[in-house]
N, CA, C and O atoms as a printed pandas DataFrame, in Angstrom:
     atom_number atom_name residue_name chain_id  residue_number  x_coord  y_coord  z_coord
0              1         N          MET        A               1  -28.407   21.732  -26.715
1              2        CA          MET        A               1  -27.646   21.475  -25.500
2              3         C          MET        A               1  -27.684   19.975  -25.159
3              4         O          MET        A               1  -26.669   19.398  -24.768
4              5         N          ARG        A               2  -28.851   19.357  -25.311
5              6        CA          ARG        A               2  -28.998   17.933  -25.011
6              7         C          ARG        A               2  -28.077   17.100  -25.895
7              8         O          ARG        A               2  -27.402   16.193  -25.408
8              9         N          GLU        A               3  -28.047   17.401  -27.184
9             10        CA          GLU        A               3  -27.212   16.649  -28.111
10            11         C          GLU        A               3  -25.727   16.794  -27.770
11            12         O          GLU        A               3  -24.952   15.846  -27.895
12            13         N          MET        A               4  -25.348   17.995  -27.340
13            14        CA          MET        A               4  -23.957   18.234  -26.974
14            15         C          MET        A               4  -23.576   17.391  -25.744
15            16         O          MET        A               4  -22.485   16.825  -25.688
16            17         N          ALA        A               5  -24.476   17.317  -24.773
17            18        CA          ALA        A               5  -24.203   16.538  -23.567
18            19         C          ALA        A               5  -24.118   15.047  -23.901
19            20         O          ALA        A               5  -23.268   14.337  -23.365
20            21         N          ILE        A               6  -24.995   14.577  -24.782
21            22        CA          ILE        A               6  -24.963   13.169  -25.181
22            23         C          ILE        A               6  -23.677   12.858  -25.927
23            24         O          ILE        A               6  -23.061   11.817  -25.701
24            25         N          SER        A               7  -23.269   13.756  -26.817
25            26        CA          SER        A               7  -22.030   13.566  -27.560
26            27         C          SER        A               7  -20.828   13.521  -26.622
27            28         O          SER        A               7  -19.922   12.707  -26.801
28            29         N          MET        A               8  -20.828   14.398  -25.625
29            30        CA          MET        A               8  -19.733   14.416  -24.665
30            31         C          MET        A               8  -19.723   13.123  -23.851
31            32         O          MET        A               8  -18.653   12.583  -23.569
32            33         N          ALA        A               9  -20.886   12.625  -23.473
33            34        CA          ALA        A               9  -20.973   11.384  -22.707
34            35         C          ALA        A               9  -20.453   10.213  -23.535
35            36         O          ALA        A               9  -19.756    9.345  -23.010
36            37         N          ARG        A              10  -20.783   10.183  -24.811
37            38        CA          ARG        A              10  -20.298    9.113  -25.683
38            39         C          ARG        A              10  -18.782    9.174  -25.828
39            40         O          ARG        A              10  -18.102    8.149  -25.786
40            41         N          SER        A              11  -18.264   10.381  -25.998
41            42        CA          SER        A              11  -16.809   10.543  -26.112
42            43         C          SER        A              11  -16.115   10.068  -24.833
43            44         O          SER        A              11  -15.077    9.408  -24.876
44            45         N          HIS        A              12  -16.712   10.421  -23.707
45            46        CA          HIS        A              12  -16.146   10.016  -22.424
46            47         C          HIS        A              12  -16.193    8.493  -22.279
47            48         O          HIS        A              12  -15.229    7.886  -21.813
48            49         N          ARG        A              13  -17.294    7.883  -22.671
49            50        CA          ARG        A              13  -17.426    6.430  -22.617
50            51         C          ARG        A              13  -16.347    5.759  -23.466
51            52         O          ARG        A              13  -15.714    4.800  -23.025
52            53         N          ASP        A              14  -16.138    6.263  -24.687
53            54        CA          ASP        A              14  -15.121    5.692  -25.575
54            55         C          ASP        A              14  -13.724    5.840  -24.984
55            56         O          ASP        A              14  -12.905    4.924  -25.058
56            57         N          TRP        A              15  -13.466    7.001  -24.398
57            58        CA          TRP        A              15  -12.159    7.232  -23.775
58            59         C          TRP        A              15  -11.955    6.271  -22.611
59            60         O          TRP        A              15  -10.860    5.739  -22.432
60            61         N          CYS        A              16  -13.001    6.045  -21.817
61            62        CA          CYS        A              16  -12.903    5.137  -20.671
62            63         C          CYS        A              16  -12.620    3.711  -21.123
63            64         O          CYS        A              16  -11.844    3.000  -20.485
64            65         N          LYS        A              17  -13.245    3.288  -22.221
65            66        CA          LYS        A              17  -12.997    1.939  -22.738
66            67         C          LYS        A              17  -11.533    1.781  -23.148
67            68         O          LYS        A              17  -10.899    0.772  -22.839
68            69         N          LYS        A              18  -11.004    2.787  -23.845
69            70        CA          LYS        A              18   -9.595    2.726  -24.268
70            71         C          LYS        A              18   -8.670    2.729  -23.049
71            72         O          LYS        A              18   -7.676    2.003  -23.010
72            73         N          ASN        A              19   -9.003    3.538  -22.078
73            74        CA          ASN        A              19   -8.189    3.620  -20.871
74            75         C          ASN        A              19   -8.193    2.288  -20.126
75            76         O          ASN        A              19   -7.151    1.845  -19.642
76            77         N          LEU        A              20   -9.354    1.649  -20.030
77            78        CA          LEU        A              20   -9.446    0.356  -19.364
78            79         C          LEU        A              20   -8.602   -0.687  -20.093
79            80         O          LEU        A              20   -7.906   -1.478  -19.456
80            81         N          GLU        A              21   -8.660   -0.691  -21.414
81            82        CA          GLU        A              21   -7.853   -1.633  -22.194
82            83         C          GLU        A              21   -6.366   -1.414  -21.939
83            84         O          GLU        A              21   -5.607   -2.374  -21.805
84            85         N          ALA        A              22   -5.954   -0.165  -21.873
85            86        CA          ALA        A              22   -4.543    0.137  -21.620
86            87         C          ALA        A              22   -4.121   -0.366  -20.237
87            88         O          ALA        A              22   -3.027   -0.912  -20.088
88            89         N          TRP        A              23   -4.969   -0.188  -19.231
89            90        CA          TRP        A              23   -4.643   -0.646  -17.884
90            91         C          TRP        A              23   -4.589   -2.172  -17.819
91            92         O          TRP        A              23   -3.746   -2.736  -17.122
92            93         N          GLU        A              24   -5.481   -2.832  -18.540
93            94        CA          GLU        A              24   -5.467   -4.293  -18.538
94            95         C          GLU        A              24   -4.196   -4.820  -19.205
95            96         O          GLU        A              24   -3.620   -5.803  -18.739
96            97         N          GLU        A              25   -3.756   -4.183  -20.279
97            98        CA          GLU        A              25   -2.498   -4.573  -20.921
98            99         C          GLU        A              25   -1.321   -4.359  -19.970
99           100         O          GLU        A              25   -0.431   -5.204  -19.871
100          101         N          ALA        A              26   -1.326   -3.235  -19.281
101          102        CA          ALA        A              26   -0.244   -2.945  -18.333
102          103         C          ALA        A              26   -0.228   -3.981  -17.213
103          104         O          ALA        A              26    0.842   -4.424  -16.794
104          105         N          LYS        A              27   -1.404   -4.369  -16.729
105          106        CA          LYS        A              27   -1.481   -5.356  -15.661
106          107         C          LYS        A              27   -0.900   -6.691  -16.118
107          108         O          LYS        A              27   -0.202   -7.355  -15.352
108          109         N          GLN        A              28   -1.180   -7.088  -17.358
109          110        CA          GLN        A              28   -0.633   -8.335  -17.889
110          111         C          GLN        A              28    0.892   -8.265  -17.972
111          112         O          GLN        A              28    1.580   -9.243  -17.678
112          113         N          GLU        A              29    1.412   -7.115  -18.371
113          114        CA          GLU        A              29    2.867   -6.957  -18.450
114          115         C          GLU        A              29    3.500   -6.994  -17.062
115          116         O          GLU        A              29    4.578   -7.562  -16.882
116          117         N          ILE        A              30    2.841   -6.400  -16.097
117          118        CA          ILE        A              30    3.369   -6.394  -14.727
118          119         C          ILE        A              30    3.402   -7.806  -14.169
119          120         O          ILE        A              30    4.340   -8.171  -13.460
120          121         N          GLU        A              31    2.387   -8.603  -14.482
121          122        CA          GLU        A              31    2.351   -9.981  -13.981
122          123         C          GLU        A              31    3.474  -10.830  -14.560
123          124         O          GLU        A              31    3.814  -11.866  -13.989
124          125         N          LYS        A              32    4.051  -10.418  -15.674
125          126        CA          LYS        A              32    5.162  -11.147  -16.285
126          127         C          LYS        A              32    6.480  -10.919  -15.552
127          128         O          LYS        A              32    7.416  -11.702  -15.711
128          129         N          ILE        A              33    6.565   -9.872  -14.763
129          130        CA          ILE        A              33    7.796   -9.543  -14.045
130          131         C          ILE        A              33    7.988  -10.554  -12.917
131          132         O          ILE        A              33    7.085  -10.741  -12.101
132          133         N          PRO        A              34    9.153  -11.211  -12.855
133          134        CA          PRO        A              34    9.377  -12.200  -11.783
134          135         C          PRO        A              34    9.503  -11.491  -10.431
135          136         O          PRO        A              34    9.896  -10.326  -10.372
136          137         N          PRO        A              35    9.171  -12.193   -9.355
137          138        CA          PRO        A              35    9.291  -11.580   -8.031
138          139         C          PRO        A              35   10.749  -11.269   -7.714
139          140         O          PRO        A              35   11.658  -11.940   -8.201
140          141         N          HIS        A              36   10.955  -10.271   -6.915
141          142        CA          HIS        A              36   12.292   -9.847   -6.533
142          143         C          HIS        A              36   12.913  -10.891   -5.612
143          144         O          HIS        A              36   12.229  -11.408   -4.729
144          145         N          PRO        A              37   14.202  -11.216   -5.796
145          146        CA          PRO        A              37   14.812  -12.269   -4.980
146          147         C          PRO        A              37   15.024  -11.866   -3.523
147          148         O          PRO        A              37   15.066  -12.732   -2.648
148          149         N          ASN        A              38   15.156  -10.597   -3.252
149          150        CA          ASN        A              38   15.341  -10.161   -1.868
150          151         C          ASN        A              38   14.030  -10.265   -1.120
151          152         O          ASN        A              38   12.954  -10.075   -1.687
152          153         N          LYS        A              39   14.135  -10.565    0.148
153          154        CA          LYS        A              39   12.944  -10.665    0.993
154          155         C          LYS        A              39   13.146   -9.796    2.213
155          156         O          LYS        A              39   14.277   -9.518    2.612
156          157         N          ALA        A              40   12.061   -9.374    2.793
157          158        CA          ALA        A              40   12.127   -8.601    4.025
158          159         C          ALA        A              40   12.622   -9.509    5.144
159          160         O          ALA        A              40   12.363  -10.712    5.115
160          161         N          PRO        A              41   13.323   -8.965    6.119
161          162        CA          PRO        A              41   13.794   -9.810    7.221
162          163         C          PRO        A              41   12.602  -10.374    7.985
163          164         O          PRO        A              41   11.550   -9.738    8.056
164          165         N          PRO        A              42   12.762  -11.558    8.552
165          166        CA          PRO        A              42   11.647  -12.147    9.300
166          167         C          PRO        A              42   11.323  -11.310   10.529
167          168         O          PRO        A              42   12.196  -10.664   11.108
168          169         N          ALA        A              43   10.079  -11.333   10.907
169          170        CA          ALA        A              43    9.648  -10.579   12.086
170          171         C          ALA        A              43   10.237  -11.232   13.335
171          172         O          ALA        A              43   10.289  -12.459   13.423
172          173         N          PRO        A              44   10.680  -10.426   14.298
173          174        CA          PRO        A              44   11.232  -11.015   15.526
174          175         C          PRO        A              44   10.132  -11.742   16.293
175          176         O          PRO        A              44    8.987  -11.295   16.360
176          177         N          GLU        A              45   10.517  -12.868   16.863
177          178        CA          GLU        A              45    9.546  -13.641   17.636
178          179         C          GLU        A              45    9.427  -13.041   19.025
179          180         O          GLU        A              45   10.423  -12.687   19.656
180          181         N          LYS        A              46    8.189  -12.934   19.488
181          182        CA          LYS        A              46    7.970  -12.410   20.839
182          183         C          LYS        A              46    7.986  -13.579   21.813
183          184         O          LYS        A              46    7.318  -14.592   21.608
184          185         N          SER        A              47    8.750  -13.419   22.857
185          186        CA          SER        A              47    8.855  -14.464   23.864
186          187         C          SER        A              47    8.345  -13.906   25.188
187          188         O          SER        A              47    8.774  -12.827   25.597
188          189         N          PRO        A              48    7.451  -14.602   25.861
189          190        CA          PRO        A              48    6.896  -14.078   27.119
190          191         C          PRO        A              48    7.914  -14.047   28.256
191          192         O          PRO        A              48    7.705  -13.313   29.222
192          193         N          ASP        A              49    9.012  -14.813   28.188
193          194        CA          ASP        A              49    9.971  -14.852   29.285
194          195         C          ASP        A              49   11.009  -13.738   29.223
195          196         O          ASP        A              49   11.868  -13.659   30.101
196          197         N          LYS        A              50   10.951  -12.880   28.214
197          198        CA          LYS        A              50   11.941  -11.799   28.096
198          199         C          LYS        A              50   11.518  -10.540   28.836
199          200         O          LYS        A              50   12.304   -9.594   28.904
200          201         N          GLY        A              51   10.341  -10.486   29.382
201          202        CA          GLY        A              51    9.886   -9.313   30.102
202          203         C          GLY        A              51    9.166   -8.350   29.176
203          204         O          GLY        A              51    8.872   -8.679   28.026
204          205         N          PRO        A              52    8.887   -7.171   29.680
205          206        CA          PRO        A              52    8.132   -6.201   28.873
206          207         C          PRO        A              52    8.966   -5.689   27.700
207          208         O          PRO        A              52   10.195   -5.655   27.759
208          209         N          GLY        A              53    8.287   -5.301   26.664
209          210        CA          GLY        A              53    8.961   -4.789   25.482
210          211         C          GLY        A              53    9.348   -3.338   25.647
211          212         O          GLY        A              53    9.156   -2.767   26.721
212          213         N          PRO        A              54    9.889   -2.729   24.607
213          214        CA          PRO        A              54   10.361   -1.351   24.702
214          215         C          PRO        A              54    9.244   -0.351   24.980
215          216         O          PRO        A              54    9.517    0.735   25.491
216          217         N          SER        A              55    8.008   -0.680   24.664
217          218        CA          SER        A              55    6.923    0.260   24.905
218          219         C          SER        A              55    6.610    0.367   26.396
219          220         O          SER        A              55    5.976    1.334   26.817
220          221         N          ALA        A              56    7.039   -0.604   27.202
221          222        CA          ALA        A              56    6.747   -0.589   28.624
222          223         C          ALA        A              56    7.850    0.103   29.430
223          224         O          ALA        A              56    7.734    0.230   30.649
224          225         N          ARG        A              57    8.910    0.547   28.767
225          226        CA          ARG        A              57   10.009    1.198   29.491
226          227         C          ARG        A              57    9.585    2.554   30.025
227          228         O          ARG        A              57    8.751    3.248   29.442
228          229         N          ARG        A              58   10.184    2.906   31.148
229          230        CA          ARG        A              58    9.943    4.237   31.694
230          231         C          ARG        A              58   10.955    5.190   31.086
231          232         O          ARG        A              58   12.056    4.784   30.712
232          233         N          ASP        A              59   10.582    6.452   30.991
233          234        CA          ASP        A              59   11.547    7.397   30.406
234          235         C          ASP        A              59   12.619    7.720   31.418
235          236         O          ASP        A              59   12.412    7.526   32.616
236          237         N          SER        A              60   13.780    8.215   30.961
237          238        CA          SER        A              60   14.937    8.429   31.820
238          239         C          SER        A              60   14.697    9.503   32.875
239          240         O          SER        A              60   15.278    9.428   33.958
240          241         N          VAL        A              61   13.871   10.487   32.599
241          242        CA          VAL        A              61   13.620   11.538   33.582
242          243         C          VAL        A              61   12.911   10.957   34.792
243          244         O          VAL        A              61   13.265   11.288   35.924
244          245         N          ALA        A              62   11.928   10.108   34.585
245          246        CA          ALA        A              62   11.209    9.500   35.690
246          247         C          ALA        A              62   12.140    8.625   36.525
247          248         O          ALA        A              62   12.000    8.577   37.747
248          249         N          THR        A              63   13.081    7.937   35.896
249          250        CA          THR        A              63   14.005    7.068   36.607
250          251         C          THR        A              63   14.984    7.896   37.429
251          252         O          THR        A              63   15.277    7.548   38.573
252          253         N          VAL        A              64   15.488    8.977   36.869
253          254        CA          VAL        A              64   16.463    9.819   37.573
254          255         C          VAL        A              64   15.816   10.494   38.763
255          256         O          VAL        A              64   16.445   10.615   39.814
256          257         N          ASN        A              65   14.596   10.931   38.630
257          258        CA          ASN        A              65   13.918   11.631   39.718
258          259         C          ASN        A              65   13.315   10.675   40.732
259          260         O          ASN        A              65   12.756   11.124   41.732
260          261         N          GLY        A              66   13.410    9.383   40.511
261          262        CA          GLY        A              66   12.943    8.395   41.470
262          263         C          GLY        A              66   11.436    8.196   41.461
263          264         O          GLY        A              66   10.875    7.692   42.434
264          265         N          ARG        A              67   10.788    8.573   40.404
265          266        CA          ARG        A              67    9.331    8.387   40.365
266          267         C          ARG        A              67    8.971    7.074   39.795
267          268         O          ARG        A              67    7.788    6.751   39.687
């Protein structure tokens, strides 16, 4: 039983080494890909003189009922 467990551990170790090599090769290939020309839109600038943001709005039911 001991020999079988050791053999399985060695096989697993060898498989892990091959898997790591494959991932490292893939990472090198991914780094060769140029960045995409499109960019995300810039974040809106927050200005303190515009008043509270949308999270501070009251819901319409409260406004209609006068609360």
